[in-house]
C-alpha positions in Angstrom: -4.7 70.8 -60.8 -1.9 72.8 -62.5 -1.3 70.0 -65.0 -5.0 70.0 -66.0 -5.0 73.7 -66.7 -1.5 74.3 -68.0 -2.1 72.8 -71.4 -5.3 74.8 -71.8 -3.5 78.0 -70.8 -0.7 77.5 -73.3 -3.1 77.2 -76.2 -5.1 80.2 -75.0 -2.0 82.3 -74.8 -1.2 81.5 -78.4 -4.7 82.4 -79.5 -4.6 85.7 -77.5 -1.3 86.5 -79.1 -2.7 86.0 -82.6 -5.7 88.2 -81.8 -3.4 90.9 -80.5 -1.2 90.7 -83.6 -4.4 91.3 -85.6 -5.3 94.2 -83.3 -1.9 95.8 -84.1 -2.7 95.6 -87.8 -6.2 97.2 -87.1 -4.6 100.0 -85.2 -2.1 100.6 -88.0 -4.8 100.6 -90.7 -6.8 103.3 -88.8 -3.8 105.5 -88.1 -0.7 105.2 -90.4 -1.2 102.6 -93.1 -1.0 104.0 -96.7 -4.1 103.6 -98.8 -2.4 101.1 -101.1 -2.1 98.6 -98.3 -5.7 97.7 -98.1 -5.6 94.5 -100.1 -2.5 93.1 -98.3 -4.0 94.1 -94.9 -7.3 92.4 -95.6 -5.5 89.1 -96.4 -3.3 89.4 -93.4 -6.2 90.0 -91.1 -8.1 87.1 -92.6 -5.2 84.7 -92.2 -4.6 85.7 -88.5 -8.3 85.4 -87.7 -8.6 82.0 -89.4 -5.5 80.6 -87.7 -6.6 81.8 -84.3 -10.1 80.4 -84.8 -8.9 77.0 -85.9 -6.5 76.8 -83.0 -9.2 77.8 -80.5 -11.9 75.6 -81.8 -9.7 72.5 -82.1 -10.8 69.2 -80.6 -7.7 69.4 -78.3 -9.1 72.5 -76.6 -12.4 70.7 -76.1 -10.7 67.8 -74.4 -8.6 70.1 -72.2 -11.8 71.9 -71.2 -13.5 68.7 -70.3 -10.7 67.8 -68.0 -10.4 71.3 -66.5 -14.1 71.5 -65.7 -13.9 68.5 -63.4 -10.8 69.9 -61.8 -12.3 73.3 -60.9 -15.8 72.1 -60.0 -15.4 72.7 -56.3 -13.4 76.0 -56.6 -15.0 79.4 -55.8 -17.0 80.8 -58.7 -14.8 84.0 -58.9 -11.5 82.2 -58.6 -9.1 82.7 -61.5 -9.2 79.0 -62.4 -13.0 78.5 -62.3 -13.5 81.8 -64.2 -11.0 80.8 -66.9 -12.7 77.5 -67.5 -16.3 78.9 -67.4 -15.5 81.8 -69.8 -13.5 79.7 -72.1 -16.3 77.1 -72.3 -18.8 79.8 -73.3 -16.5 81.2 -75.9 -15.5 77.8 -77.2 -19.1 76.6 -77.6 -20.0 79.7 -79.5 -16.9 79.6 -81.7 -17.3 76.0 -82.6 -20.6 76.9 -84.3 -18.8 79.2 -86.7 -16.9 77.6 -89.6 -13.3 78.8 -89.9 -14.0 79.8 -93.5 -16.8 82.2 -92.3 -14.5 83.7 -89.7 -11.8 84.3 -92.3 -14.4 85.8 -94.7 -15.6 88.2 -92.0 -12.1 89.4 -91.3 -11.4 89.8 -95.0 -14.7 91.6 -95.7 -14.2 94.0 -92.7 -10.8 95.0 -93.7 -11.8 95.5 -97.4 -14.9 97.5 -96.6 -13.3 100.0 -94.3 -11.6 102.2 -97.0 -14.8 102.3 -99.0 -16.7 103.5 -95.9 -14.1 106.2 -95.5 -14.4 107.2 -99.1 -18.2 107.2 -99.0 -18.1 109.3 -95.8 -15.7 111.8 -97.3 -17.9 112.1 -100.5 -21.2 111.8 -98.6 -22.2 109.1 -101.0 -23.9 106.0 -99.6 -23.8 104.2 -102.9 -20.1 103.7 -102.7 -20.4 101.8 -99.4 -23.8 100.0 -100.2 -22.3 96.8 -101.7 -20.1 96.3 -98.7 -23.0 96.8 -96.3 -25.0 94.3 -98.3 -22.1 91.8 -97.9 -21.8 92.5 -94.1 -25.6 92.0 -93.6 -25.3 88.6 -95.3 -22.4 87.7 -93.1 -24.3 88.8 -90.0 -27.2 86.6 -91.0 -24.9 83.6 -91.6 -23.4 84.2 -88.1 -26.8 84.3 -86.5 -28.0 81.1 -88.2 -24.8 79.3 -87.3 -25.0 80.3 -83.6 -28.8 79.7 -83.5 -31.6 81.6 -81.7 -35.0 80.9 -80.4 -36.8 84.1 -81.4 -34.8 86.7 -83.3 -31.5 86.8 -85.2 -30.4 89.7 -83.2 -30.5 87.6 -80.0 -27.7 85.3 -81.5 -25.5 88.3 -82.2 -26.3 90.0 -78.9 -25.4 86.9 -76.9 -21.9 87.1 -78.2 -21.4 90.7 -77.0 -23.8 91.0 -74.0 -24.3 87.5 -72.7 -27.7 87.0 -70.9 -29.4 89.9 -72.7 -32.1 89.6 -75.4 -33.5 91.9 -78.0 -36.8 92.0 -76.2 -35.1 93.0 -72.9 -33.3 95.7 -74.8 -36.5 97.0 -76.3 -38.0 97.3 -72.7 -35.0 99.3 -71.6 -35.2 101.6 -74.7 -39.0 102.0 -74.1 -38.4 103.2 -70.5 -35.6 105.6 -71.6 -37.6 106.9 -74.6 -40.6 107.7 -72.3 -38.3 109.8 -70.1 -36.1 111.4 -72.8 -38.7 112.6 -75.3 -40.6 114.9 -72.9 -37.3 116.1 -71.4 -36.0 117.0 -74.9 -39.2 119.0 -75.5 -38.8 120.8 -72.2 -35.2 121.7 -72.9 -36.1 122.9 -76.4 -38.6 125.4 -74.9 -35.8 126.8 -72.7 -32.9 126.5 -75.2 -31.6 130.0 -74.6 -30.9 129.2 -71.0 -27.5 127.7 -71.9 -25.0 129.4 -74.2 -22.3 127.3 -75.8 -20.9 129.9 -78.3 -17.6 129.8 -76.4 -16.9 126.3 -77.7 -16.8 127.6 -81.3 -14.4 130.4 -80.9 -11.5 128.7 -82.6 -9.1 126.5 -80.5 -5.6 125.7 -81.8 -5.7 122.0 -82.8 -2.2 121.2 -81.6 -2.9 122.8 -78.2 -6.1 120.8 -78.0 -4.3 117.5 -78.6 -1.7 118.3 -76.0 -4.2 119.5 -73.4 -6.4 116.4 -74.0 -3.4 114.1 -73.4 -2.4 116.0 -70.2 -5.9 115.7 -69.0 -6.3 112.0 -69.4 -2.9 111.4 -67.8 -4.2 113.4 -64.8 -7.2 111.2 -64.6 -5.1 108.1 -64.4 -4.5 106.9 -68.0 -0.9 105.6 -67.8 1.2 107.0 -70.6 4.0 104.5 -69.8 1.6 101.9 -71.1 -0.4 104.0 -73.5 -0.3 106.6 -76.3 -2.7 108.8 -78.2 -3.0 109.2 -82.0 -5.4 110.8 -84.5 -7.9 108.8 -86.5 -11.1 109.3 -88.5 -13.2 107.7 -85.8 -11.8 107.7 -82.2 -11.2 104.3 -80.6 -9.2 102.5 -78.0 -7.3 99.2 -78.5 -5.3 97.0 -76.2 -2.4 94.7 -77.2 -1.9 93.6 -73.5 -1.6 95.2 -70.1 1.5 97.1 -71.1 0.3 98.6 -74.4 -3.2 100.2 -74.4 -3.7 102.9 -77.0 -6.3 105.5 -77.7 -7.1 107.9 -80.6 -9.0 111.1 -80.9 -9.9 113.7 -83.6 -9.8 117.4 -83.4 -12.0 120.3 -84.7 -10.7 123.9 -84.4 -14.3 125.2 -84.3 -15.8 122.8 -81.8 -13.9 122.3 -78.6 -15.8 119.3 -77.2 -14.7 116.9 -80.0 -11.1 116.4 -79.0 -11.1 116.7 -75.2 -14.2 114.6 -74.6 -13.2 112.1 -77.3 -9.9 111.7 -75.5 -11.5 111.3 -72.1 -14.0 108.8 -73.5 -11.3 106.6 -75.0 -9.1 107.0 -71.9 -12.1 105.6 -69.9 -11.8 102.4 -72.0 -8.0 102.6 -71.7 -8.0 102.8 -67.9 -10.4 99.8 -67.8 -7.9 97.8 -70.0 -4.9 99.0 -67.9 -6.7 97.9 -64.7 -7.6 94.3 -65.6 -5.6 91.9 -63.4 -2.3 90.9 -64.9 -3.0 87.5 -63.5 -5.6 87.1 -66.2 -3.3 88.1 -69.1 -3.1 85.9 -72.2 -6.3 84.2 -71.3 -9.9 84.5 -72.4 -10.7 86.4 -69.2 -8.4 89.4 -69.9 -10.9 91.8 -71.4 -13.8 93.9 -70.4 -16.9 92.1 -69.1 -18.8 93.2 -72.3 -18.9 96.2 -74.7 -21.7 97.6 -72.5 -19.7 97.4 -69.4 -16.7 98.8 -71.2 -18.8 101.7 -72.5 -19.9 102.4 -68.9 -16.4 103.3 -68.1 -15.9 105.6 -71.1 -19.2 107.3 -70.4 -18.6 107.5 -66.6 -15.3 109.3 -67.1 -16.5 111.4 -70.0 -19.8 112.5 -68.7 -20.3 111.8 -65.0 -16.8 113.1 -64.2 -15.6 115.2 -67.2 -18.9 117.1 -67.7 -19.3 117.8 -63.9 -19.0 121.2 -62.3 -16.3 120.0 -59.8 -14.2 118.7 -62.7 -14.3 122.2 -64.3 -13.6 124.0 -61.1 -10.3 122.1 -61.1 -9.4 122.1 -64.8 -10.7 125.4 -66.0 -7.7 127.6 -64.7 -5.2 125.5 -66.7 -7.6 125.5 -69.7 -7.9 129.3 -69.6 -4.1 129.6 -69.4 -3.7 127.3 -72.5 -6.5 129.1 -74.5 -6.3 132.6 -73.2 -7.9 134.4 -76.2 -10.9 132.3 -76.9 -11.7 132.0 -73.2 -11.5 135.7 -72.4 -14.3 136.7 -70.0 -15.4 133.1 -69.4 -15.4 131.4 -65.9 -15.7 127.8 -64.9 -19.4 127.8 -64.3 -20.1 129.3 -67.7 -17.8 126.7 -69.4 -19.5 123.9 -67.5 -22.9 125.0 -68.8 -21.5 125.3 -72.3 -20.1 121.8 -72.5 -23.4 120.5 -71.2 -25.7 122.3 -73.7 -28.4 119.9 -74.9 -29.7 120.2 -78.4 -30.6 117.9 -81.3 -27.6 117.1 -83.4 -26.7 114.8 -86.3 -23.5 113.0 -85.0 -23.9 110.3 -82.3 -20.4 110.8 -80.9 -21.0 114.5 -80.5 -24.5 114.2 -79.1 -25.3 115.5 -75.6 -26.2 113.2 -72.7 -30.0 113.7 -73.1 -30.3 112.9 -76.8 -27.5 110.3 -77.1 -29.7 107.3 -76.5 -32.1 108.2 -79.2 -29.2 107.9 -81.7 -28.6 104.4 -80.4 -32.3 103.4 -80.5 -32.4 104.4 -84.2 -29.5 102.2 -85.1 -30.9 99.3 -83.0 -34.1 99.4 -84.9 -32.5 99.6 -88.3 -30.2 96.7 -87.6 -33.1 94.5 -86.6 -35.0 95.5 -89.7 -32.0 94.7 -91.9 -31.3 91.4 -90.3 -35.0 90.3 -90.5 -35.3 91.4 -94.1 -37.8 94.2 -93.7 -35.2 96.8 -94.9 -33.2 96.6 -98.1 -29.8 98.2 -98.3 -30.9 100.6 -101.0 -33.5 102.0 -98.6 -31.3 102.4 -95.5 -30.5 106.1 -96.0 -34.2 107.0 -96.4 -35.2 104.9 -93.4 -32.4 106.5 -91.4 -33.5 110.0 -92.3 -37.2 109.2 -91.5 -36.4 107.8 -88.0 -33.9 110.6 -87.3 -36.6 113.2 -88.1 -39.1 111.3 -85.9 -36.8 110.8 -82.9 -34.5 113.8 -83.0 -36.5 116.3 -85.0 -33.8 117.2 -87.6 -33.7 116.8 -91.4 -30.5 115.0 -92.3 -28.6 117.1 -94.9 -26.4 114.4 -96.4 -25.2 110.8 -95.9 -22.0 111.9 -94.2 -23.9 113.4 -91.3 -26.5 110.6 -91.5 -26.1 106.9 -92.3 -22.3 107.0 -93.0 -21.2 108.6 -89.8 -20.2 105.4 -87.9 -17.6 102.9 -88.8 -19.3 99.9 -87.2 -21.2 98.6 -90.2 -18.0 98.5 -92.2 -16.6 95.7 -90.0 -19.7 93.5 -89.6 -20.4 95.3 -86.3 -24.1 94.5 -85.8 -25.4 94.3 -82.2 -22.7 96.6 -80.9 -24.6 99.9 -80.8 -26.8 98.8 -77.9 -23.7 98.6 -75.8 -23.4 102.4 -75.8 -26.8 102.8 -74.2 -26.1 100.0 -71.8 -22.9 101.9 -70.9 -24.9 105.0 -70.0 -27.3 103.0 -67.9 -24.6 101.0 -66.1 -22.4 104.1 -65.6 -25.2 105.9 -63.6 -26.0 102.7 -61.6 -22.3 102.4 -60.7 -22.0 106.1 -59.8 -24.9 105.8 -57.5 -23.0 103.1 -55.6 -19.7 105.0 -55.8 -21.3 108.1 -54.2 -22.6 106.0 -51.3 -19.1 104.6 -50.7 -17.1 107.8 -51.4 -19.4 110.4 -49.9 -16.9 113.3 -50.6 -16.3 112.3 -54.2 -17.0 115.8 -55.5 -14.4 117.3 -53.2 -11.8 114.8 -54.5 -12.6 115.8 -58.1 -12.5 119.5 -57.3 -9.0 119.0 -56.0 -7.9 117.0 -59.0 -7.6 113.9 -56.9 -8.8 111.0 -59.1 -6.9 108.1 -57.5 -9.7 107.3 -55.1 -12.3 107.0 -57.8 -9.9 105.1 -60.1 -9.0 102.8 -57.2 -12.7 102.0 -56.5 -13.3 101.1 -60.1 -10.2 99.0 -60.3 -11.2 97.1 -57.2 -14.9 96.6 -58.1 -14.9 96.4 -61.9 -11.6 96.5 -63.7 -9.5 93.8 -62.1 -12.2 91.1 -62.7 -12.0 91.3 -66.4 -14.6 88.9 -67.9 -15.1 86.8 -64.7 -18.7 87.9 -64.6 -21.4 88.5 -67.2 -22.7 92.1 -67.3 -25.8 91.2 -65.3 -23.7 89.3 -62.7 -21.2 92.2 -62.4 -23.9 94.9 -61.9 -25.7 92.8 -59.3 -22.5 92.0 -57.5 -21.3 95.7 -57.4 -24.6 97.6 -56.9 -26.7 95.0 -55.2 -29.5 95.2 -57.8 -30.3 94.2 -61.3 -29.6 96.4 -64.4 -32.1 99.3 -64.4 -32.2 102.6 -66.3 -33.8 104.4 -63.4 -30.5 105.9 -61.9 -29.6 107.3 -65.3 -33.0 108.8 -65.8 -32.9 110.4 -62.3 -29.4 111.7 -63.1 -30.2 113.5 -66.3 -33.5 114.9 -64.9 -31.7 116.4 -62.0 -28.7 117.7 -63.9 -30.5 119.1 -66.9 -33.5 120.3 -64.9 -31.0 122.5 -63.0 -29.1 123.6 -66.1 -32.3 124.7 -67.9 -34.4 125.8 -64.9 -37.0 123.1 -65.4 -37.6 122.4 -61.7 -37.1 118.6 -62.3 -34.2 118.5 -59.9 -36.8 119.2 -57.1 -38.9 116.1 -58.1 
């Protein structure tokens, strides 16, 4: 048995190392790389991606997989060995369909497009980025055709990120969410004055915000011996292995939520990375189950924990000590209400829990239209603005606050946005199970004791890495299939109480 797997593991370790080296370059490009490094960096990223792809898709890996499949056939489904072979086979079969030249072109295009997206965003001018989006749409279409699909191009891309899920299934989830969200948004709008968030805009020293955010995520369980926080245009998390998991945030003097909740969000991803079993390191299994499952952890810590009243009962005294002047006359309950104010807004990453999924739905529909040729690049800003007005009720003032706000389309990142909504849905479904297992969870949070919650997540979610598909993991942990019903019940109860709508009594 060891002999049949050892050769495969050695090659996978090399491939993982190459990808992690590429991740270091990505992190550097987003944080400290000088503008003049773009051309060199795009070529470096392209070379690493192509070398890793060629190594992984070699005939040798195929032969080793064939041998290993027989060796693990009678082993438990969730064993390290059987999981390694199963996950690697799925990845291998998909990767073999993509020519190495296409993989290299994607890496090169992504790296080259990023600075033009940044410039376009700064200048609020979509035309600067349009040629690069055109190229990335073409690349996404080529990927979809290479992978193959039965019904829709989106299915091919989605199967890479959320295995087992189709665009039709996503549309059904979005339809159920939209039916619940739209009337709730209307009810909240009629009672908008019930929640005052003016305290969040009183001017908070940026340096103090960054330090406080870092102290907070450390208290939650993000291990700073294996992590660090930096500043970037778009907050993100990235892992170079179990011992090096980094996060970034951004800061706004006049809007408190941006830095702290950005840090908590990314630390949720970071704690997931830090909790994956070291026994899976340098294999295809060492990663989150999917972007959606990964997002469930960032959203769980950011919203279900970080925006809860018990959380602020614990943290508000230290917050008020740090920001004495802007928080004068404010108590924990008032601050809790402020950070949960729901209102239509332009920026997805700053959207409240109620409206957030409408931002994702808009992107999902636009991506489908672009992939299927119904929407030309030149018309994307207009289509964005029209959908935004229809779903969220606001007139988009400029491209920076509209179509250019997200980095994803600069790195060929189609079929990734749905993971954010899946994260919301899965987070609530997991929390329902957590509360049944940890009946005094709120008391733990109110005392600043987060180890019990983190331990539960490590045991049931984190340590398994990619052993299970998203559907398998949700079923295994919660006992039922993926459903938006717990999330809908959660927001109706929470925001019904905040705005006095009576929904919490339904």
